[in-house]
C-alpha positions as CSV (number, residue, x, y, z in Angstrom):
1,M,116.9,82.5,107.1
2,K,113.0,82.0,107.0
3,I,111.2,83.4,104.3
4,F,107.0,83.6,104.0
5,D,106.4,84.5,100.2
6,G,103.2,86.6,99.6
7,H,102.6,84.9,96.7
8,N,103.2,82.1,94.5
9,D,101.7,80.2,91.4
10,F,102.9,76.8,92.0
11,L,99.3,75.1,92.2
12,L,98.3,76.6,88.4
13,S,101.6,75.1,87.1
14,L,101.6,71.9,88.5
15,H,97.0,72.1,87.3
16,M,97.8,72.4,83.9
17,P,100.6,70.4,81.9
18,D,101.8,72.4,79.7
19,R,103.0,74.6,82.5
20,G,103.9,71.8,84.9
21,A,106.2,69.5,82.8
22,G,104.9,66.6,84.6
23,R,106.2,68.1,88.0
24,E,105.0,67.6,91.6
25,F,105.5,69.7,94.5
26,L,107.0,67.0,96.5
27,T,109.6,66.2,94.1
28,R,112.6,68.2,92.8
29,S,112.5,69.4,89.4
30,E,114.4,70.9,86.7
31,H,111.1,72.8,85.9
32,G,109.3,76.1,87.2
33,H,110.2,77.7,90.3
34,I,108.9,75.9,93.4
35,D,109.0,72.6,95.1
36,L,109.3,71.0,98.2
37,P,113.2,70.6,97.9
38,R,114.0,73.6,96.1
39,A,111.9,75.6,98.9
40,Q,113.7,73.8,101.8
41,E,117.3,74.6,100.0
42,G,116.4,78.2,99.4
43,G,114.8,78.9,103.1
44,L,111.1,79.2,101.8
45,A,109.1,77.8,104.6
46,G,105.6,78.7,103.3
47,G,103.4,81.6,101.4
48,M,100.2,82.8,99.9
49,C,99.4,79.8,97.1
50,A,97.4,81.3,94.6
51,I,94.7,79.7,92.9
52,F,94.0,81.5,89.3
53,V,91.7,80.7,87.1
54,P,92.6,80.4,83.7
55,N,90.6,81.5,80.4
56,P,88.0,78.8,79.1
57,P,88.8,78.4,75.4
58,T,87.6,81.5,73.8
59,E,89.1,84.2,70.9
60,E,88.4,86.9,73.8
61,P,91.5,88.7,75.4
62,D,92.2,87.3,79.1
63,E,93.0,91.1,80.0
64,A,92.3,94.7,79.3
65,K,93.6,95.9,76.4
66,R,94.6,99.3,74.8
67,I,93.3,100.2,71.4
68,V,94.7,103.4,69.9
69,H,92.7,105.2,67.7
70,P,93.5,107.2,64.5
71,D,92.8,110.5,66.2
72,G,94.9,109.9,69.0
73,S,92.2,108.6,71.7
74,I,92.3,105.5,73.7
75,Q,90.1,102.9,74.6
76,T,90.0,99.8,76.7
77,K,88.6,96.9,76.0
78,F,87.8,94.8,78.5
79,P,87.1,90.7,78.1
80,P,84.0,89.4,79.3
81,L,83.5,87.9,82.6
82,L,84.6,84.3,83.0
83,P,81.1,81.8,83.6
84,L,80.8,81.2,87.5
85,D,80.7,77.2,86.9
86,H,84.0,77.1,85.3
87,A,85.7,79.2,87.5
88,Q,84.1,77.0,90.6
89,Q,85.7,73.5,88.7
90,Q,89.0,75.0,88.2
91,T,89.0,76.5,91.3
92,D,87.7,73.4,93.3
93,A,90.4,71.2,91.3
94,M,93.4,73.2,92.8
95,I,91.8,73.0,96.1
96,D,91.7,68.9,95.8
97,L,95.2,69.5,94.5
98,L,96.5,71.4,97.2
99,D,94.8,68.9,100.0
100,A,96.3,65.9,98.4
101,I,100.0,67.5,98.6
102,V,99.1,68.2,102.3
103,A,98.2,64.4,102.6
104,D,100.8,62.9,100.7
105,S,103.4,64.9,102.3
106,Q,103.4,63.4,105.9
107,G,103.8,66.3,107.4
108,R,106.2,68.2,105.3
109,V,103.8,70.4,103.9
110,T,100.5,72.0,106.2
111,K,97.3,73.9,104.8
112,V,97.3,76.9,107.7
113,T,94.4,78.9,108.7
114,D,95.6,80.9,111.8
115,A,98.4,82.7,112.8
116,D,99.2,80.8,115.5
117,A,99.6,77.8,113.2
118,L,101.6,80.0,111.1
119,E,104.4,80.9,113.3
120,A,104.3,77.7,115.0
121,S,105.1,76.3,111.1
122,L,107.6,79.3,110.3
123,N,109.6,78.2,113.7
124,G,109.5,74.6,112.8
125,D,111.9,72.3,110.9
126,D,111.3,72.0,106.7
127,T,107.6,72.6,107.4
128,F,106.0,74.4,104.2
129,A,102.9,76.4,105.6
130,A,100.6,76.9,102.8
131,V,97.9,79.6,102.5
132,L,94.9,79.2,100.3
133,H,94.8,82.4,98.1
134,F,92.5,83.5,95.4
135,E,94.1,85.2,92.3
136,G,90.7,87.0,91.7
137,A,87.3,86.5,93.1
138,E,85.6,84.6,90.1
139,A,84.6,81.3,92.0
140,I,82.7,83.5,94.3
141,D,78.5,84.3,93.2
142,P,77.6,88.0,93.7
143,A,75.4,86.6,96.4
144,L,78.6,85.5,97.8
145,E,77.1,81.9,99.0
146,A,80.3,80.3,98.2
147,L,82.4,82.7,100.1
148,P,81.7,80.7,103.5
149,H,82.6,77.1,101.5
150,Y,85.8,78.1,100.5
151,Y,86.4,79.9,103.8
152,E,85.8,76.2,105.2
153,R,87.8,74.8,102.6
154,G,90.8,77.1,104.0
155,L,90.3,80.5,101.9
156,R,92.4,83.0,104.1
157,S,93.4,85.4,101.4
158,L,91.6,87.0,98.2
159,G,92.8,89.1,95.2
160,L,89.3,91.1,94.3
161,T,90.5,90.9,91.1
162,W,93.3,89.3,88.5
163,S,93.4,91.9,85.7
164,R,90.4,91.6,84.1
165,P,86.7,92.1,85.7
166,N,84.4,90.0,87.5
167,A,81.6,90.6,89.3
168,F,82.9,92.6,92.0
169,A,85.7,94.8,90.6
170,H,87.9,95.4,87.5
171,G,91.6,94.8,87.6
172,A,94.8,96.5,86.4
173,P,96.1,96.3,83.0
174,F,99.8,95.1,82.1
175,W,100.6,98.4,80.2
176,C,104.0,99.4,81.0
177,P,104.3,102.6,80.9
178,G,100.4,103.2,81.7
179,S,98.0,104.0,84.8
180,S,96.0,101.9,86.8
181,D,93.3,104.5,86.7
182,V,91.1,102.4,83.7
183,G,87.3,101.7,84.5
184,P,85.1,102.0,87.5
185,G,85.4,101.1,91.4
186,L,83.7,98.4,93.0
187,T,80.1,97.0,92.2
188,D,77.6,96.6,94.7
189,A,78.9,92.9,95.1
190,G,82.4,94.4,95.8
191,R,81.5,97.0,98.4
192,S,79.8,93.4,100.1
193,L,82.5,91.1,99.5
194,V,84.9,93.5,101.6
195,A,82.4,93.8,104.5
196,A,82.3,89.9,104.4
197,C,85.9,89.2,104.2
198,N,86.7,91.6,107.0
199,E,84.0,90.0,108.7
200,L,85.5,86.4,108.1
201,G,88.7,87.9,108.5
202,I,90.0,87.1,105.2
203,L,92.6,89.1,103.6
204,L,92.2,91.2,100.9
205,D,95.0,91.4,98.3
206,L,94.7,94.5,96.3
207,S,97.9,93.7,93.7
208,H,95.6,93.4,90.2
209,L,93.1,96.3,91.8
210,N,92.4,99.0,89.8
211,A,92.7,102.8,91.2
212,A,89.3,103.0,91.4
213,G,88.5,99.7,93.4
214,F,91.6,100.8,95.2
215,R,90.2,103.5,96.6
216,D,87.1,101.8,97.2
217,V,88.5,99.2,99.2
218,A,90.5,102.0,101.5
219,K,87.7,103.5,102.3
220,L,85.5,100.3,103.4
221,S,87.7,98.1,104.6
222,S,88.8,97.6,108.4
223,A,91.6,95.4,108.0
224,P,95.2,96.7,106.7
225,L,95.5,97.1,103.2
226,V,98.0,94.8,101.2
227,A,99.3,94.2,98.1
228,T,100.8,90.5,98.0
229,H,102.9,91.1,94.9
230,S,103.1,94.6,93.8
231,N,106.3,97.1,93.1
232,A,106.8,101.2,93.1
233,H,105.3,102.5,90.0
234,A,108.1,105.6,90.4
235,L,110.6,102.8,89.6
236,C,108.8,100.7,86.9
237,P,106.0,102.5,85.3
238,A,103.6,99.6,84.7
239,A,99.9,99.7,85.3
240,R,100.3,97.0,88.0
241,N,102.9,98.8,90.1
242,L,101.6,101.0,93.2
243,T,101.6,104.9,93.1
244,D,103.3,106.6,95.9
245,D,99.9,107.6,97.0
246,Q,99.1,104.2,97.1
247,L,101.9,103.3,99.3
248,D,101.3,106.0,101.6
249,A,97.3,104.6,101.9
250,I,98.8,101.2,102.8
251,A,101.4,102.3,105.2
252,A,98.6,104.4,107.1
253,T,96.8,101.3,107.9
254,Q,99.4,99.3,109.0
255,G,99.8,97.0,106.1
256,I,102.5,95.5,103.6
257,V,103.6,95.2,100.3
258,G,104.9,92.4,99.0
259,I,107.8,93.2,96.7
260,N,107.0,91.2,93.0
261,Y,110.2,89.2,91.3
262,A,108.5,89.4,87.7
263,V,111.1,91.5,86.1
264,I,107.9,93.4,83.8
265,F,107.8,94.7,87.5
266,L,111.0,95.9,88.0
267,R,112.6,97.2,84.9
268,E,111.9,100.7,83.9
269,D,111.4,99.9,80.5
270,G,108.7,96.7,81.5
271,R,110.5,94.6,79.2
272,N,110.3,90.7,80.0
273,E,114.0,90.0,80.3
274,A,116.0,87.3,82.6
275,D,119.0,89.3,82.1
276,T,117.4,91.9,84.4
277,P,119.8,92.5,87.2
278,L,118.9,90.5,91.1
279,E,119.6,94.3,92.4
280,R,116.5,95.3,90.4
281,I,114.3,93.6,93.3
282,A,116.4,95.5,95.9
283,D,115.6,98.9,94.3
284,H,112.0,98.5,94.7
285,L,112.4,97.2,98.3
286,S,114.4,100.0,99.0
287,Y,112.4,102.4,97.6
288,I,109.3,101.5,99.2
289,A,110.8,100.9,102.4
290,D,112.3,104.2,102.7
291,R,109.0,105.8,101.4
292,I,106.6,104.1,103.9
293,G,109.1,101.9,106.8
294,I,110.8,98.8,106.9
295,D,107.4,97.4,108.9
296,H,105.4,97.9,105.6
297,V,107.3,95.7,103.2
298,G,107.9,91.8,102.7
299,L,108.3,89.3,99.9
300,G,105.5,88.2,97.2
301,S,107.8,86.1,94.4
302,D,105.3,85.6,91.7
303,F,107.1,82.5,91.3
304,D,106.0,80.2,88.8
305,G,103.5,82.8,87.4
306,A,106.0,85.0,85.9
307,K,109.4,85.4,84.7
308,V,112.4,85.9,87.3
309,P,115.9,87.2,87.0
310,A,118.5,84.9,86.1
311,A,120.5,85.0,88.8
312,L,117.6,84.0,91.0
313,A,116.5,81.5,89.0
314,D,114.1,79.5,91.4
315,A,113.3,79.5,95.2
316,A,116.6,77.6,95.7
317,G,118.5,81.1,94.8
318,L,116.6,83.0,97.6
319,P,119.7,83.4,99.4
320,R,121.2,85.1,96.7
321,L,118.4,87.3,97.0
322,I,118.8,87.9,100.5
323,A,122.9,88.4,99.8
324,V,122.0,91.3,97.7
325,L,119.8,92.8,100.4
326,R,122.4,92.7,102.6
327,Q,124.8,94.3,100.7
328,R,122.6,97.1,100.3
329,G,122.5,97.7,104.2
330,F,119.3,96.0,105.4
331,T,120.3,95.0,108.9
332,E,119.6,91.1,110.6
333,D,116.6,92.9,111.9
334,D,115.3,94.6,108.8
335,L,115.7,91.2,107.0
336,E,113.5,89.4,109.6
337,K,110.5,91.6,109.0
338,I,111.1,91.5,105.0
339,A,111.6,87.7,105.1
340,R,108.6,86.8,107.7
341,T,107.6,88.6,110.4
342,N,106.0,91.3,108.7
343,W,103.6,89.3,107.1
344,L,103.1,87.0,110.1
345,R,102.0,90.6,112.1
346,V,99.7,91.5,109.2
347,L,98.2,88.3,109.1
348,R,97.2,87.9,112.7
349,Q,96.3,91.3,112.7
350,T,93.5,90.6,109.7
351,W,92.8,87.1,111.1
352,Q,91.6,87.6,114.6
């Protein structure tokens, strides 16, 4: 079964030597989660390939921290904004890396920028369709002068934030248990960014956005609401997961939720343990499908960005996940929707 993945971090893993362990995307490795041979073995035919900007060396935290005072009051400490020049340098390097992979692949990897090309690639033989995604808008200036440049370089999906603030919005913390209702909504630049992405046809990803920002995008955006790699807060009370109200808002716009394989967003206790059963992924997928419909759920692995269940291991293990979903009672038509056609529908509607 061909699978389209709503979120992975292999570009960051290859970009950072301490994470990549000398890997190359076109060569099979025992490190990390995705390379082309393992993707082909597991049926992973493409996905949103994220560019995440790592923090420059600093003693400042890279995400929101919760400070509990002796009187019981809670304060949220947000990290400083990343320097624009640092963000653009890191982003350009990872786009260059993806372009080099495409050039070296001899047609086995394509950078996809429109729905027809994506559908053709997903229906082809052993071709990996890479959609360029920014996990956080740090590389875009508040005046949005860089946005057309990155669109020309292939940007088709944009997460307004990672779990830190930027010039456009505030991110959801990683607290568990916790709520994403922390920090203000979109800035004026954030509202302009939503409008510009709607006009260009760039998908807006809400996965790391805080509650106020989510509500603002829901009011402003004319495109389907999308969370590329998030789970159900009702099953795992991590602040990064989606509440029932947020799930309902996504369905109301014909949007989609990509189920995240990260164990910290699967487990009720939020612990980062690889022995988490593979069935927990099915639990979140079933919960969301039951609440908002099978047409509004897909897969969003977080491969190469998080610890996943040991029973899955990497992209080559995806048939084991599909087998668990079959056992859960999903039909072959359901599985086709979950694996790729729901994503294709939403991207076609957004990019047109």
